[in-house]
N, C-alpha and C positions, 0 to 999 in steps of 0.2 A: 372614603379617604384613600389616597394612594401615595406610595413612596418609591423613590428610585435610589437604590444603593449601588454606588460605583466603587470598585475596589482595585487596588494594584497589589500584586504579590509575586514574590520569587520563591519563597520557601513554603508557601501555603498558609503561613500564620495569619496573614491579613484576610485571606478568604475565610478562615475560621472566624475571625472577628466579624466579618460581614455576615456570615451565616448565623451567628448568635444574634446579631441585631435583627436580621430578617425573621428569624424564628419568633422573637419577641413581638415584632410588628404584626406578623401574621396571626399570632395568638390573640391580638387585639383587633382582628378583622380588618387589617390594613392590607390593601392589594399592593404587592411589591414587585418591582422590576429590578433585576440584578444584572449589572453589566461590568465588564472589565474596562478599566480606564482608557486603554488605547482604542477600544471599540465604541467609545461613547462621545457623542457631540454635546458640548455644554448646553446647547439650546434645548436638548431633551429634558433637562432639569426643570424648565419652565412649565412643563406639563404635569408636574407633581406637586402635591401638597407638602411633602417632606422630601428633602434631598440629603442624602448621607454620602460622604466621601470617606473612604478607608484607605489612606495612603501609608506606605511604609517609609521609614527613614533609614538610609543605609550610610555606611562609611561616616565621614565627618559632617553629618547634617545634610546630605544630598537627598533631593526629592527623587521619586521614581523616574528613571529616564523615559520610560514608556508613557509617563503622564505629564511630561513637560509642556506639550502643546495644549493639553486640557487645562493645565494650571494657568498658562499665559492667556488663553482664550476666555477663561473664567472671568477675568477682570472686565471684559467687554460685553458681557451678557446681562440683560435686565431680568433679575429673578425676584422682582417686587412681589411680596406676599408669600413667597416660598419659605418654609421653615427649614433650616439646615442644621446639621451636626457633623462633626468630624471626629473620627476615632481611628487610631492606627497603632501599629506596632513598631518597635525599634529595639535597640539593645542598650541596656544601661552601661555597658562597657564604654560607650562613647560619651559618658558624663554629660557635659553641657549640650551636646548635640543629640541627646536622647529624644527621639520622637519630635524633632523640630518641624517635621512636615505638618503636624497637627496645627500649631499656631500659624504657620505659613499659609495653609489652606484657609484657616479662619480669616486671616487678613485679606485674602483674595475674595472670599465670599462677602466680606464687608463692603466691597466695591460694587457688588451686584444688587444692593438694596434688599437682599434676602434677610430674613429674621433669624437670628441665632436662637435655636430652641433648647440647647443644652450645652453645658461646658464640654470642651473637648476631652476625649478619653485617650490616655497613653498606656499602651500595653507593653510589658517587657516580653519580647519574643512571642511565645505561644500563649494564648489565653488559658488561664486556669479557672478553678471554680469561683474564686473571689472576683476575677475579671468578668466572668459570666454574669454574676450578680450586678456588677457595675454597668455592664453593657445593657442588661435588661432594664435597669433604672434609667439609663441614657435614652433608650427607646421609648420608655414611658414618658419621659420629659418632652421628647419631640412630639409625641401624640398629644399630650396636654397643651403644648404650645400651638399645635395645628388646630385643636378644638377651640381654643380661646380666640384664635384669629378668625374663625368662620362666623 
């Protein structure tokens, strides 16, 4: 089984989120490819059993500038049979705009025919111990969904 984890980060918080997910996937013997969002073509996700996107939300609900092309192109790719999950960080200071990149990316993935393997995870700023447990469970759900699909 293989996974592709795509992340966007400014502060390093989202790379931390991605690394926690990657550690959990590798512990379950999943081969993982990790790429930064601006260096990733959406078509690459079709080569994976599991696709994970880790976008940040900044300001009043803005998506990562460096990931806008990826986000737009995502709607046009066929990821039939790929299991996906979205986890990302934001700042609760922004109230209703906290981590809106997570559901926005989930909506884009829905257009690809990919299979949602886990509920999106929203992290306030940097992941703590509780968040690590949540992200480990998230990774396990993705693995179970991929196993059920095969």
